[in-house]
Structure formats: C-alpha cells, structure tokens
C-alpha positions as CSV (number, residue, x, y, z in Angstrom):
1,M,59.8,-5.9,49.1
2,K,60.2,-2.6,46.9
3,K,59.7,-4.5,43.5
4,R,56.5,-6.3,45.2
5,T,54.8,-3.2,46.3
6,N,54.9,-1.3,43.3
7,I,54.0,-5.3,41.0
8,F,50.9,-4.8,43.8
9,L,50.2,-0.8,43.3
10,V,49.9,-1.6,39.6
11,A,47.7,-4.0,39.9
12,S,45.0,-2.2,42.3
13,I,45.6,0.8,40.1
14,F,44.4,-1.8,37.1
15,L,42.0,-3.5,38.8
16,S,39.9,0.0,40.2
17,I,39.8,1.2,36.3
18,L,38.3,-2.2,35.2
19,I,36.0,-2.0,38.1
20,I,35.2,1.8,37.4
21,G,35.0,1.0,33.4
22,C,32.7,-2.5,34.2
23,D,30.2,0.3,35.9
24,Q,29.8,2.1,33.3
25,I,28.6,-0.6,31.0
26,P,24.6,-0.2,31.2
27,K,22.8,-3.5,32.2
28,T,19.8,-4.9,31.7
29,P,18.2,-4.6,34.7
30,N,16.4,-8.1,36.1
31,E,14.0,-6.4,38.7
32,P,10.7,-6.1,37.9
33,N,8.9,-3.2,36.3
34,K,6.5,-1.8,37.0
35,A,4.3,-4.5,35.1
36,G,5.2,-6.4,38.2
37,L,7.4,-8.4,35.0
38,A,11.3,-9.3,35.1
39,S,12.8,-7.5,32.3
40,N,15.2,-10.2,31.9
41,T,12.0,-11.9,30.0
42,C,10.1,-11.0,26.6
43,E,7.7,-9.1,27.8
44,G,9.5,-7.9,31.2
45,C,11.4,-5.8,29.2
46,H,8.9,-4.8,25.6
47,T,7.0,-3.3,28.7
48,N,10.0,-1.9,30.0
49,Y,10.1,1.9,28.2
50,E,12.8,3.5,29.5
51,L,15.0,0.2,29.2
52,L,13.6,-0.5,25.3
53,K,15.4,3.6,24.6
54,T,18.5,2.5,26.0
55,I,18.9,-0.8,24.4
56,Y,17.0,0.0,21.1
57,S,19.2,-0.5,17.4
58,P,18.9,2.9,15.9
59,D,18.0,2.8,12.1
60,T,20.4,2.0,9.6
61,T,18.2,3.1,6.4
62,S,15.9,5.7,6.0
63,G,12.0,4.1,5.6
64,G,11.7,5.8,2.0
65,G,9.2,7.7,0.5
66,G,7.3,6.5,-2.6
67,C,3.8,6.4,-3.9
68,G,1.9,7.5,-1.2
69,G,4.5,10.4,0.0
70,D,7.5,10.5,2.7
71,T,6.7,7.5,5.3
72,P,6.5,9.0,9.1
73,H,8.9,7.8,11.0
74,I,8.4,5.9,14.7
75,E,11.2,5.7,16.8
76,P,12.6,2.1,17.2
77,Y,11.7,1.6,20.9
78,D,7.8,2.8,20.1
79,R,7.6,0.4,17.1
80,V,8.1,-2.8,19.4
81,H,6.7,-1.0,22.8
82,L,3.6,-3.3,24.6
83,G,1.7,-0.7,26.5
84,G,-1.5,1.5,26.8
85,E,-4.9,0.2,26.2
86,G,-4.1,-2.4,23.8
87,Y,-1.3,-4.0,25.3
88,K,-4.6,-4.6,27.9
89,S,-6.9,-5.6,25.5
90,F,-3.8,-8.1,23.9
91,K,-3.4,-9.4,27.3
92,S,-6.9,-10.7,27.9
93,S,-7.4,-11.7,24.4
94,S,-6.3,-15.7,23.8
95,H,-3.1,-14.4,21.5
96,G,-2.0,-12.5,24.7
97,K,-2.2,-15.9,26.6
98,L,0.3,-17.7,24.2
99,E,4.0,-17.3,24.8
100,C,6.0,-14.4,23.0
101,I,8.1,-17.4,21.8
102,A,5.5,-19.5,20.6
103,C,4.9,-17.4,17.6
104,H,8.6,-15.6,17.5
105,N,10.4,-18.2,18.3
106,G,14.4,-17.3,19.7
107,L,14.7,-17.5,23.8
108,N,13.2,-16.0,26.5
109,N,14.5,-15.7,30.4
110,T,18.0,-13.9,29.0
111,S,18.4,-10.0,29.6
112,D,21.0,-11.2,26.8
113,K,19.6,-9.1,23.7
114,K,21.2,-10.4,21.1
115,L,20.6,-14.1,22.7
116,A,16.7,-13.3,23.2
117,H,16.8,-12.4,19.1
118,S,18.7,-15.6,18.8
119,G,18.6,-18.5,16.3
120,D,15.4,-19.1,14.8
121,F,13.9,-15.7,15.8
122,I,10.8,-14.3,13.7
123,K,10.2,-10.2,14.2
124,H,7.0,-11.1,11.6
125,P,5.6,-14.3,12.4
126,S,2.9,-13.9,9.7
127,K,4.8,-14.2,7.0
128,Y,5.2,-17.6,8.2
129,A,1.4,-18.1,8.3
130,E,1.3,-21.4,7.5
131,K,3.6,-22.3,10.5
132,K,1.8,-19.8,12.8
133,C,-1.3,-18.8,11.7
134,A,-3.2,-22.0,10.4
135,G,-3.1,-23.9,13.3
136,C,-5.6,-21.7,14.0
137,H,-7.1,-19.4,11.3
138,T,-6.9,-22.1,8.3
139,D,-8.9,-20.8,5.8
140,I,-7.9,-17.5,5.6
141,V,-4.1,-18.5,5.9
142,V,-5.0,-20.9,2.7
143,R,-7.0,-18.3,0.7
144,A,-5.0,-14.7,1.3
145,K,-1.2,-17.1,0.9
146,N,-2.4,-15.9,-3.2
147,S,-4.0,-13.2,-2.7
148,L,-3.3,-9.5,-4.3
149,H,-2.8,-8.2,-1.0
150,E,-0.5,-10.5,0.0
151,Q,1.4,-11.0,-3.5
152,G,0.6,-7.8,-5.3
153,W,0.2,-10.1,-8.2
154,G,-1.4,-7.2,-10.5
155,Q,1.8,-5.2,-10.3
156,K,4.4,-8.6,-10.6
157,N,2.1,-9.3,-14.2
158,M,3.1,-6.0,-15.4
159,V,6.5,-6.6,-14.9
160,I,6.2,-9.8,-16.4
161,Q,4.8,-9.3,-19.2
162,R,6.8,-5.8,-20.3
163,S,10.2,-7.7,-19.8
164,G,9.6,-10.6,-21.9
165,N,9.4,-12.7,-18.6
166,T,6.9,-15.8,-17.9
167,S,6.8,-16.1,-14.5
168,F,8.7,-13.7,-12.0
169,E,10.6,-16.3,-10.7
170,S,12.6,-16.0,-14.0
171,L,13.0,-12.3,-13.9
172,P,16.7,-11.3,-13.2
173,A,17.7,-11.6,-9.5
174,K,18.5,-7.6,-9.3
175,L,15.3,-6.3,-10.3
176,K,13.4,-8.8,-8.0
177,E,15.2,-7.6,-5.7
178,G,14.8,-4.2,-6.8
179,Y,10.8,-5.0,-6.4
180,D,10.9,-6.5,-3.2
181,K,12.3,-3.2,-2.1
182,N,10.5,-0.4,-3.3
183,C,7.2,-2.1,-4.4
184,A,6.5,-5.1,-2.2
185,K,6.5,-2.2,0.8
186,C,2.6,-2.0,0.7
187,H,2.0,-5.6,0.4
188,G,2.2,-7.3,3.3
189,T,0.8,-10.6,5.5
190,C,-2.0,-10.9,8.4
191,G,-0.2,-8.9,10.7
192,D,0.6,-5.7,8.8
193,C,-3.8,-5.7,9.0
194,H,-4.2,-6.8,12.5
195,V,-1.2,-6.2,14.3
196,N,1.2,-3.9,13.1
197,R,0.9,-0.1,11.0
198,P,1.3,-0.8,7.7
199,K,4.7,-0.4,6.4
200,A,4.3,3.0,4.8
201,Q,2.6,4.1,7.8
202,G,5.9,3.9,9.6
203,G,5.8,0.2,11.1
204,G,5.7,-1.2,14.4
205,L,3.0,-2.3,16.6
206,Y,-0.5,-0.4,15.8
207,K,-1.6,-1.0,19.5
208,G,0.0,-2.6,21.8
209,H,0.3,-5.6,19.9
210,N,-3.4,-5.3,20.1
211,F,-5.1,-8.2,17.3
212,I,-7.8,-5.6,15.4
213,K,-10.4,-8.2,13.9
214,T,-11.1,-4.9,11.3
215,P,-8.4,-3.0,9.9
216,D,-9.2,0.9,10.7
217,M,-9.6,2.9,7.7
218,R,-7.1,5.5,8.3
219,D,-4.7,3.4,10.2
220,Q,-4.4,0.8,8.3
221,C,-6.2,0.7,4.9
222,V,-5.1,4.4,3.5
223,G,-1.4,3.8,5.2
224,C,-0.6,2.0,1.9
225,H,-3.9,2.9,-0.2
226,T,-2.6,6.6,0.4
227,S,-2.6,8.5,-3.2
228,R,-5.1,6.3,-5.5
229,G,-7.6,5.9,-2.5
230,G,-7.3,8.3,0.9
231,H,-6.4,11.0,-1.4
232,A,-9.9,10.9,-3.1
233,Y,-11.9,9.1,-0.6
234,F,-11.3,12.4,1.6
235,G,-11.4,14.8,-0.7
236,I,-7.2,16.1,0.3
237,A,-6.3,18.4,-3.4
238,S,-8.0,20.9,-4.1
239,G,-11.0,21.8,-5.6
240,T,-11.9,18.0,-4.3
241,V,-14.8,17.6,-1.8
242,P,-14.8,13.7,-0.1
243,D,-16.5,11.4,-1.9
244,V,-20.9,10.6,-1.4
245,H,-20.3,7.5,0.6
246,L,-18.4,9.1,3.2
247,T,-20.5,12.3,3.6
248,K,-23.7,10.7,3.3
249,A,-23.5,7.2,4.3
250,G,-20.2,7.1,7.1
251,Y,-19.0,4.2,5.1
252,N,-15.4,3.1,5.4
253,C,-13.4,-0.1,3.4
254,M,-15.0,-2.3,4.5
255,S,-18.5,-1.2,3.8
256,C,-18.1,-1.9,0.4
257,H,-14.7,-4.3,0.1
258,S,-15.6,-7.6,1.6
259,R,-13.6,-10.2,3.9
260,D,-13.4,-12.6,1.7
261,E,-12.4,-9.9,-1.1
262,V,-9.9,-9.3,1.2
263,H,-8.4,-11.8,2.5
264,G,-9.1,-13.6,-1.3
265,D,-10.5,-16.8,-2.4
266,G,-7.1,-18.5,-3.3
267,K,-7.0,-17.9,-6.8
268,I,-4.7,-16.0,-8.6
269,Y,-5.2,-12.9,-10.4
270,E,-3.2,-11.2,-13.0
271,H,-5.0,-7.9,-12.1
272,R,-7.5,-6.6,-9.7
273,Y,-10.3,-6.3,-11.8
274,K,-10.3,-9.9,-12.3
275,M,-11.4,-10.5,-8.6
276,E,-14.3,-12.1,-8.9
277,S,-15.9,-11.1,-5.4
278,L,-14.7,-7.4,-6.3
279,P,-17.8,-4.7,-5.0
280,K,-19.7,-3.4,-8.0
281,C,-21.9,-0.5,-7.9
282,T,-25.0,-3.0,-8.9
283,N,-24.6,-4.7,-5.2
284,C,-26.5,-1.1,-4.0
285,H,-27.8,0.7,-6.8
286,K,-30.7,-1.6,-8.6
287,N,-32.1,-0.9,-11.8
288,L,-29.4,1.5,-13.1
289,N,-30.3,1.4,-16.7
290,T,-34.1,2.6,-16.2
291,S,-33.8,4.8,-13.4
292,N,-32.7,7.8,-15.8
293,M,-32.3,8.3,-19.4
294,Y,-28.8,9.1,-18.9
295,H,-28.6,5.5,-17.3
296,T,-30.4,4.0,-20.4
297,I,-28.6,5.4,-23.3
298,H,-24.7,5.2,-21.8
299,I,-25.2,2.2,-19.2
300,N,-22.8,0.1,-21.5
301,T,-21.0,2.5,-22.9
302,F,-19.1,4.3,-19.9
303,N,-17.8,3.3,-16.8
304,C,-19.8,4.8,-14.1
305,N,-16.8,7.1,-13.0
306,T,-17.2,8.6,-16.5
307,C,-20.0,10.6,-14.9
308,H,-19.5,10.3,-11.1
309,S,-15.7,10.4,-10.6
310,Q,-14.6,14.0,-10.0
311,D,-10.2,14.6,-10.9
312,Y,-8.4,12.1,-9.2
313,N,-4.4,11.7,-9.2
314,N,-1.9,10.6,-11.4
315,C,1.5,10.1,-12.1
316,G,4.3,8.4,-14.1
317,S,7.2,7.5,-15.8
318,C,9.1,5.6,-12.0
319,H,13.0,5.9,-12.3
320,I,12.7,3.5,-9.8
321,G,15.2,3.0,-7.0
322,G,16.3,6.9,-8.2
323,E,14.8,9.7,-9.1
324,G,11.1,8.2,-8.7
325,A,8.2,9.6,-11.1
326,R,9.3,12.1,-13.7
327,I,5.9,13.3,-14.2
328,P,5.4,14.1,-10.8
329,S,1.8,13.8,-9.3
330,H,-0.9,15.9,-10.5
331,Q,-4.6,16.0,-10.7
332,S,-6.2,14.8,-13.8
333,F,-9.1,13.2,-15.1
334,K,-8.9,11.6,-18.6
335,I,-11.8,9.3,-20.7
336,A,-10.2,5.8,-23.0
337,L,-11.1,3.4,-25.1
338,N,-11.9,0.6,-22.6
339,P,-8.3,-1.0,-21.7
340,I,-9.4,-3.9,-20.5
341,P,-12.6,-5.2,-22.3
342,D,-12.4,-8.9,-21.9
343,T,-12.9,-7.9,-18.0
344,K,-15.3,-5.0,-17.8
345,P,-18.0,-4.4,-20.5
346,Y,-17.6,-0.9,-21.4
347,K,-16.2,0.9,-24.6
348,F,-15.4,4.1,-22.5
349,A,-13.5,4.0,-19.0
350,T,-11.8,6.4,-17.0
351,V,-8.1,6.0,-17.3
352,R,-5.1,6.8,-14.9
353,R,-1.3,7.4,-15.9
354,S,0.7,4.7,-14.3
355,L,4.0,4.9,-13.2
356,M,5.6,2.5,-15.6
357,A,8.6,3.3,-18.4
358,P,10.6,1.6,-20.4
359,D,13.8,2.2,-17.9
360,S,12.0,2.0,-15.0
361,W,14.1,-0.9,-13.6
362,E,17.0,0.4,-15.2
363,L,19.5,1.0,-11.9
364,Y,18.4,-3.1,-11.6
365,G,20.1,-4.5,-14.3
366,V,17.3,-4.2,-16.7
367,P,18.4,-0.5,-18.9
368,S,14.7,-1.2,-21.4
369,L,12.3,-3.1,-20.7
370,S,11.9,-5.6,-24.1
371,N,8.7,-6.0,-23.9
372,F,7.6,-2.5,-22.8
373,A,4.8,-1.9,-25.4
374,V,2.3,-4.9,-24.6
375,K,0.1,-3.0,-22.5
376,P,-1.0,0.7,-21.8
377,T,0.5,2.9,-19.7
378,F,-3.0,4.2,-19.1
379,K,-4.4,1.9,-16.8
380,Y,-8.1,1.6,-16.6
381,T,-9.1,3.6,-13.2
382,T,-12.4,3.3,-10.8
383,P,-11.3,6.9,-8.7
384,H,-12.8,6.9,-4.8
385,N,-14.3,10.3,-5.1
386,I,-17.6,9.5,-6.5
387,L,-20.5,12.6,-6.1
388,K,-23.9,11.9,-8.0
389,W,-23.4,15.7,-9.3
390,T,-20.0,16.5,-10.8
391,T,-19.2,19.6,-13.7
392,R,-19.9,16.5,-16.1
393,T,-24.0,15.2,-15.0
394,Q,-24.5,19.1,-14.1
395,V,-25.3,21.9,-16.4
396,A,-26.4,25.3,-16.3
397,S,-29.8,25.8,-17.1
398,G,-31.3,26.2,-20.3
399,K,-28.2,23.8,-21.4
400,T,-28.5,20.5,-23.2
401,C,-27.6,17.2,-20.9
402,F,-24.0,16.7,-22.5
403,D,-22.8,20.4,-22.8
404,N,-20.4,19.4,-19.8
405,C,-19.3,16.1,-21.8
406,H,-19.7,15.6,-24.8
407,I,-16.7,17.4,-26.7
408,I,-18.1,20.8,-28.8
409,K,-17.0,23.1,-31.4
410,E,-16.7,26.6,-30.3
411,G,-15.1,28.9,-33.2
412,T,-11.4,27.4,-33.3
413,T,-11.7,25.4,-30.4
414,F,-13.1,22.5,-29.1
415,R,-14.4,22.9,-25.7
416,N,-14.7,19.3,-23.4
417,K,-11.7,17.8,-25.4
418,N,-9.7,18.3,-22.0
419,L,-11.5,14.9,-20.8
420,Y,-10.5,12.3,-23.0
421,L,-7.1,11.0,-23.6
422,F,-5.5,12.4,-27.3
423,R,-2.3,11.1,-29.0
424,S,-2.2,14.7,-28.2
425,D,-1.7,14.0,-24.5
426,L,1.3,11.6,-24.6
427,I,4.1,13.2,-23.3
428,N,6.7,10.7,-23.9
429,T,7.2,9.3,-27.6
430,W,7.9,5.7,-26.0
431,E,3.9,6.0,-25.2
432,I,2.4,6.2,-28.5
433,E,2.8,2.3,-28.8
434,P,1.3,0.8,-25.6
435,N,-1.5,3.3,-25.4
436,K,-2.2,3.6,-29.5
437,N,-5.3,1.1,-28.7
438,I,-7.0,3.1,-26.2
439,I,-6.8,7.0,-27.7
440,V,-9.8,8.3,-28.8
441,D,-8.3,9.9,-32.1
442,G,-11.1,8.5,-34.3
443,K,-12.9,6.9,-32.4
444,L,-15.2,9.6,-31.0
445,P,-18.8,10.7,-32.8
446,I,-18.8,12.4,-35.9
447,G,-20.8,15.1,-35.1
448,W,-19.2,16.3,-32.7
449,G,-16.8,17.9,-36.0
450,L,-13.2,16.7,-34.5
C-alpha cells in the first residue's frame, strides 16, 4: 500500500510539473484579433502586431552596408506587419481580394508558424513573376525579365569581360555566389519597387502590403540609387546644391525615366547607356545647338555634364566581401576622352572612378581578373546634379568665356588642370593599362601649353 502511495505521489508531482511547463509555452491564440480575424490564418497572424513580436525569428545575419552606406535595420516583425492606411488600401484593391496563398503558397488556417510557411511557400512571389504576376501583367513581366533593373546586365557584363569569360553562367560558382550576395541586392523584382522597401533600404513591406503603382522617389528609387543618384540630386555633399530639375521643376525620377525604360523592353543591354529609351536632354531642351555660342561650338565635343554638373561621388578598388572600397568615397570631377564613343557621340565626357580592381573577387576564388584591362576603370557618367551656372559656365566679370574650363598656364602651374583625367591622376599602377585610351595626356589643344 505504501509503495502504491509513493508511485501515485511521484506521478502526481511529474504531472504537475508537466502541466506547469506546458502553461509556460507560448501559444498562438485562435481568437479574433482587433481586425476580427482569427490568428490561426495568414492575415490574422500578420495583422496581430503583438503576436508577431512574440513568434518572430530573429535576424541571423547583418543587413550589411555597400555602395549606398549602411542598411537601415527594421525589425523582422515590422517588416511583415499588415497595418495602417496602407493595409486598408490594399484590402480594397484587386490584389487584396486574392487569398494570401494564391501568391505566397504555403498553408492557411493553421496556428503552426512552421507549417504555415512550409512546402512551396514563397516569400517574394515576384521572384517567380512568370507564374505569379504574368497572368494579369503579361507584357510587363515579359519585358522586365531581361531588364537592367532586374538582371543588372551592366555589372554582370563587366565581371564577365574582366574575368575573361563569355557568359555569367560560365563564371566560377563561388564568384556567382559572391555576386548574388554583394552586388545583386539592388537589382530586384516587381515587388521590390511596388510592394516592399528595397533591400538596401531595410527590406520588408513598404505600406502594409499596398501595391504602389508609381514607386516613391525617396523611399524606393533612392533606396538603391543612393550614392550616385540621390546623393547628387538632393545636393547632399558639402559644397553642392540640389539639381535644378528638383528645385525649379519639382521633378521626381519618373519625370524623366519612363515606365517603359524602367520595366525594360525585353532586350539585353550590356550597359545602361545603350538602353534605347534612356532619357535625353534634348527630349525637353530643343534646338540646343543654336541656343547659344557655347552650345554651337561644343555640342558634339562634350557631353552636357562637362559644363552643367557639380562635383560628384567617386570611390574605387573594392575588395568584395572584405574591406570594401580601398579608395573611399569622395567628391571629384573629371573630364576624359569618351569611354563609350560607339554609344555616345562626344569626344570628351565626364567620367567616374569605378569600384573594380584586379583582386576584387579574391575572397571568392579569383585572385586576379585575367582580362582586367579590357575596359577603363573610369566610366562614362551623367551625374544627377545639373545646374545652368556651374564653376565652369560662370566666369568672373571681364574674363573670357573659357577661363574656368580651358587649362591656362600661369607661371609654372596650370590652372584648371584638375578638371581633366591625366595619367598622374591614376593612383594604382594597374589603372594605367585599362585607362590608357581615355586619359587626356597629349590629346588636348597645343595652345594650352601642356
């Protein structure tokens, strides 16, 4: 009898511990949330902010930085929360009438988070646009598939050529992995512009899952185009001012860059300046060649930016996956022989120091790019910081019109020489060979006295 009592006592204690332990395990309630939705549904869970904060999975890796600076950190539960006016707009839209699993797959009507996101669950449906978006947006999906925005062909082409390969697929697997991790984060799908914040902006839902027809200039476009677009356009750098198209006309990105350009035309372009629908200054500014004597003389010699841009961001010699840019970001302005004369008609053009170095991909199995010198490291550029009057177009009273742009010998020095790209401007010896055809040494007028 005593033995039975002891067994019963032990069993009772064990059962009590078990019950107490179970009570301490967080449960997913199935009762309706504030929106009247059961929390064991996709929408019910993602509209329940407090529940999301309880069951979210912490980030395992840092968002990193990159060309545009450090990535803003947005908590995982904030990135997936459905709420606010954006969510209300989404619910009344055609996209909001669809079931969550129609786009995301997975399983609805379960309080098990792992089960809900199991099997064929898709976090970003537009990565599978041909299956998930083309049913309604056929034309756009067909064109965007090979667009610069989605594929980043310009960047890929540089890696392909400098490594001596013939296609992106033929690159070493480890290098392709490094590209996807470090370079592809700004090249996204439909959702990265119309539903989410860009990855470089912290990622996650932008406005409660609402679909934004025209991406926001600051939140979407500049989220990716920071260092070479927004930085210049908004006049961020010391000594610069915002672009005249912003201050005088109030233009946003889509004022110049058309829908068809952004979505692509279905063709593959090896670099962005070959895009047929790229905006041109002459789309708005007519009869430039006769509008003043400066244009008449130089319209086919210099690109517009050589006179009308301010200083712009440069950096270079990037060690991808390691220490990053070994030539830190800095403001500069350089005119060189046009690096892409087959695409742009000018003899001279503004150029920007690019990131690539022979050992850029060292940490991804390529100690030195075998065909590195195939293209210049100073690339054709069109800074988005246009002004009518710049330090080159505005001269002091009584001075000649070319006082601030031609190289002028004064004693033993040459004024304005800093505007042009000379061999002496090349910091590293490996820069000499790729840039030998665009540096201006021996290519400027004899009358300048160099």
